[in-house]
N, C-alpha and C positions, 0 to 999 in steps of 0.2 A: 758494763764497760768491756768485759771479756767477750761477750757475744758480738759486739760491734767490732772488735779487733778481728775475731775469727771471720765474720761476714766480709769485712774489708780485704782480708787476705784471700778469701775465695774469689772475690770479684777480681782482684789483681792477678790471680793465678789463671782464671778464665780468660782475661783480656790478654795476657801474655801468651797463652797457648793458642788462642784464636788468631792473633794478629803477627805474632812473631815466628810461629812455627806452622806453616801451611799443612804439613802432613797431619798434625793433630787436628786441625780445623776441619780437614775433609773427613775426619772420623766422627764428627758430630752427627746426631741422629737426623734423619731425613724430616722434611717438613711434615707437620701434622695437619690434619683436616684438608686433605687434597681436594681440589675441585675437579670436575670432569676434564677440563682443559689440561690438567697436569698428567692425565694418562694418555693424551694423544700420541699417535705414532709419528706425526709430522708428514704423513703421507697424504697427498691430495687425491681428490676424486680423479682427476685427469691422469695422475701418475698410477693409481690403481688400475684404471682401465687398460692402460698400456702394459701392465705387468702380466695380464692374461690369466690371473687366478680368479676364481670367485671372489666377491667383495662383501665384507661386513660393514655397513654404513650405520653409525651410531650418531643419531641427530639428538643434540642436547643443548642446554643452557646451563651456565655455571651456578645460578642462583636456585635451581630446581632441586628440591630435597631428594626426590626420586632419582634424578640423574646422579647426584652425589652418592647415593647408596648403591646404584647400579654400576658405576664406573669401576670400583674395585672388583666386583664380580666378573665384569666383562674382561678386565685386565687378566684375572686369574685364568679364565677360560682361554683367552687369546694366547697364552703361553704354550698351550698344546695344539693350537690350530694355525700358527703363524706360517707353517709350510704349506697349508692347504688353502688359506684365505689371505687376501689383503685387507687390513683393517683401517678404516677411514673414520675419523671423528670429525663431525660437522657442527660447529658452533652456530646455532641458528640466529644468534644476535650479531654475528659478523656480516656486515653488508656485502662482502665478496661472495658470500655463500647463498645469498637470497635467491638467485635463480635456481639453484639445486633444491633448496627448501621448498620452493614453489612448485618445481617439477615433481617432487615426491608427496606434494600436498600434506606437509607436516602441519598438524593442528595441536599436538600435545607432546610432552617431553617425559622421559626419553622415548624415542622411536627408533626401532632397529630394523634395517631391511637387509636381506641376503640377495645379492644380484649376481647373476652369471650372464654377462653379455654374450658370450659365445652360444649359449643355449637360449637366449632370449627369455631368460626366466628371472622373475623377481618376486620375492615373497616378504611380506611384513611379518615379523615374529610377534605373537601374542604377548602382551604385557605380563601375564601371569607367569611366563616362563622366565621373567627377569629375577624371580625369587630363588632360583635354584640353578647351580652350575650344572647339574645332571640334566635338567630339562633343556637348558640352553645347548648343551653338548648333543643331545638327542636331536635337537632341531638342526644344528649345524651338519650332523652326520646324515640326516634324512635329505637335506638340501643337496648334498654331494652326490647322491645316487641318481 
């Protein structure tokens, strides 16, 4: 009986904190098990081309286990390269992205391209480099030269 009372009080306290005090509600932990879409920058291919910086194009699908594992690593690396690259995340299942998916001939997920429109340069990053932030950074640095 005592356990039920304690659990009830905890539920009531959580409900009260969440719905009656928005400052506490915003301090709740972030969503767990993020999908690749959750890491998107919101930047489109068209916007990135206008920005004038080299572009990192990440082609993914949310259900892909490899995409789910790669997204946090790319996010971590992205933090140090956002001034040098525009990062674009392309959900290959979204019909509005189909032309771009076809143009890059995407057959597997994730697929990462580095693109520099000014220099007419485009490189697909080898998948084995998706396992290490250091390998990915080295590839990003090499592309900038």
